[in-house]
N, C-alpha and C positions, 0 to 999 in steps of 0.2 A: 474799326478796327484795321488796320495795316491790311492791305488785299494781297495785294505783292508782296508782304510776311506769310499768311496766308500756304496764298501757291505755292513759295518757296520748303514750308512746312510741311507741305501734302508730297512736293514734288520728292524729295528726299527721306520720307519716314512713306513712300506708298506703299512697301514691300511689306513692312512692318504692319501698318492699318489694314492691308487688306483682308493679310493671314489673322490680326486682331479679327474681326468684324465678322471674319467668314465662321472661325469658330465660335464666336457668342452668341451671334444667332441665327448658329444651327445649333445649338446643345445649352441658351440660358444661363452664359455663364453666369457662379458664383463662386465671391472668392474663396474656395476652403481654406476651412480653418481661422484665417485674420476676420475675416468679417463674415456676422452671421445676425443681424440685422432688415430685417425685409425689405422693409420701407417708410425706416427713417432718415432726415435728414443728421446732419453734423448736431450733436450737441454731445454736455458732460459726459452722457453715457458714455457714450464713442470718445469722451479722453480718458474715462478713468477703465473701461476697456480695455483699451491699450497698456496701461499700465497693468492691471491685472493679468494678463496675459503674457507680457513681457515680465513675467513672476510668475517661476513654479510650487510659491509659500501655499501652505492651504490659505483653504477662503474665510473674511470677514464674516460672513456674511451664514446666519442665520435661519433658519423654518422651525416649522415642531415637527413633521413631518423627516421621523429617523435616518428613514430611507432616501431624501430627499439628498442630506448631510455626501451622501454616496460618491465616490466616482463610475459608476457602476460600469465596466470594460470589459465585456465574457469576452467580445465579439471584436480585442486587439491586432487580434493579426491580421486580419479581411479590416479594420480598418484603416489600420496602419497600410497599406497597400496604399488603396484609391487614396487615403490625402497622399502619398507619391504620387503617384498618379496626376491627383489634382493642381499640390502645387508646383510638384518641378514640373511638371510638363504644360498641363491644360493654363494653370495662370506665368509660369515664367512663360514660352514662347503665347500665347492667345491673348492674356487679359492685362497683362502687366504694360506692354508696347503699344496695345490700343490707347492702354490712359493713356500714356504717356505724349500718346500727341493729340490727347484729343486733347492734356493740360498746357502743350501748346500751342493749339488748336484758338481754341477758347479762353478768355482770360478769369478769371477768379470769383470777379462777379458775375460773371454769365453759369460758374457752372454753380457755387449757390443759390441761384436761380431756380435752377434747374433738379436741384436737388430739391428744395420744396416746391416746386411742385410734383415732382415724385409725395411726398411725402402727402399731399393735399392728394390727390389721385388714390393714392391707399384707401382716406376716411370710414369709408364704408364696413373695411374688414373691420376696424378699433372702435365705430361705432355697434354694430353691432353687436357685438362682445365684449363692447364695455358694457352695452342693455340686460344678455342671459349671467355676467359676473353681477349686477344690482347694484353695480356703477353711477345711479341716473345721475350727481351732477355730474361728473364726466364726460358723461352718454351728448348733457346739454352741451357742456362745451365746447366739446367735439363738432357736436355737430355746427352753432357760432360760431365757431370759428372755417368753417368750412364754408356757408354760404356768405364771411367776410372777404374772406383771399381769395372765394372762386371768382366775386362781384368788381368789389376796390383794390383785389388783390392780382387783377389780368391772370384769371385760369391758374391760382396759382404759385403765380413768377415769385410774388410778390409776400409778404407776411404781419401786415399791417395791424390782424390778429395781436402777436405777440407785442408788438408796441402798448395795443390798449389793454395785458394785463390776464389772457385768455393761451393758456398756458397749455405746449402739446403733453400731449398723455400721451402712454402704448399703453394696445392689448388688442390679440393676438386669440385663437382658438389653443394653438394649444397649454395658452394660462388657465384659459376657461375650461376646460378638459382638467387640471390643474385646482381647479377653485373648490370641480364639484366632483375631487375626488379621485382619478384618476391617475395614478402613478403610471414614474418616469420609464423607468425601462431601462436596457440596455441603452447604452452612447451606440452611437449609430453617425457614418461615414458612407455614404454614396457619391458613388460619381458625378459631377458638375453641381454638386449641390451642396453647401453649409453644410455644418456641425448641426444634426439632428440626435436628440433619443425619438424613441420608438412610438411615443408618448407627441411630441415635436413633429413627427412627421406626421401622420395623421391630420393634424391641425394644422400641418403645413396643404395640405393636401382641401383640404378645407376654404383656408383664406385664398387656393387659387379660384377655388367659383365660387366666390366672391368678388375677387376684380371686376370695377368697372371694363374695363375693357371683354371678360368672357363673356359679357352679354351680348357681344355683338358677331369674337371672334370663340373659335376653342376654348378649354381656361388655361391646354397648354400653349398653343399658341400663345396666349396673353402674357403668361406669366411668361416665354422664352422673352419673348419684343419686352419687354414690361424691367424684367433681368437682364435683360443684353445691358440696356443703356444702364437702367441704375446701376449696375455695378461698372460700371465705364468711369462714370461719374461723379460714384462715390471712391473708387480707387484716383483718381484722378486725386481727388478735394486730400486728398488726407494716404496721397506717395511720401512720406518719407515718413508716418507716423506708418507706415508696413515694414518700410528695412530698418526703421527700429526694431520692432518685431522680429524680424526675420534674424539681426544681427545679435538677440544681446541674449536672443533662449539657447538653453544649452540643447535641449528637445524642443523641439519646436512643436513635435506631435500630442506630447502630456501639455507641454501650453495652453496652447489652443483648448484643445479638453475641458483644459482645466476651467480654461476664461472665459470658454462657452454656456458650463455649468456652472457658473458661481454668478456668468451675469442670467443663467432666471430662475436660478436658486430668487437670487434678490428682485426681479421686477416680480417671480410668483409674491416672495414677503410684500412688494409696495399691493399689490391687486387687493391683496386680501386685507390688507391695513388701509387703502381706499376703500371696499365694500365695506369693513368694519364701521369706519366713520361715518360711512351716509347712513348705515340703521343704527348706529348712535342719535344722527342730527335728527332722523325719522322718528326715536322713542322719546323724546325733550323734546319733541316738536308739542305732540303730540300729548305728555306728559301730565301738563299743565289745563289743558280740556278733557284732560279727565278728572282732574282732580276738580274743574269745573261742577261740572255737570252732579259730584259726588256730591259737596256742596250747595247746591242750587237742586238738587233731590235730596231730603237727607235717609225719605223712606226706600231708600233703592241700600241704604248703606246698613239699617237697623232692621228688616229683612232679610237678609241672610243675620243676624244675631239674636233673632227671632226666632227662626227655624234649627239657629246653633240649639239656643234654652230650651224647645219643644223636643229634638232627639237626644238631650240632657237626661230631659224628664222620663220621657222610655221608660231609656231606660235602665233608670233608679225605682222606676217599677216592676218594670223586668225582676230584674230582684227581689 
């Protein structure tokens, strides 16, 4: 990297840099509205999310639970005011200027490597929730990805696991609560945080406690630091996407709300599908063994038949 150019960038933007980092380091800014994914690097889901948020059309996704299909927003007055604070002030004067400086200071390959590292660091959250959701193959794949990327991939900066066919999987405590039947509750926008539902707010708190950094510092401190660095890097990686969302949405609050809720419904639906596939696979695996036991031990099938015949005989005698 040309260090003279780097110095010039910081010199030209030092005011914005100081303001951006001060706000973000203090409060752990998450991009309100447009950014709702807490720990994954840029994927096809991120690109799909941009298209969804930029549109006010109804969701194409469906779930079995009818309560999940409604954009339930009884606190819209409070949420809209909080969204305005987050977007028009915190994001506009804090996160966005810092992301621009970050984008000029670090090339795209460096930013992408940092995104890989943030994804790798959040492995415990995904692994624990995949186990709780009984998505055991995904949990095994998650663990294998972590070991490979942490060692061969230099603490997660690189992603050799994807090149070997180990795909990225998502899971969080909000999804886990949904799979255990907890309803989403109202849509919720809080200062300095991403969009949530009441269920996802509890899940977000649980995920923060599972953050590896929280084992050495306070959970709040860990979440502030990780969220600040992640959001600056993620915003710099997708600057054009966010600008397009702002320019194409007639009602940004409604578009962000609908996009977030649609994406969460799709994530939960995918988790349910993955869980069901896991159990179908286990059933298919043990079915031949069960049939083999019945064939090898014919008495096990004859005995129930004899018991049935005897009970029928007793009924006839009683009559």
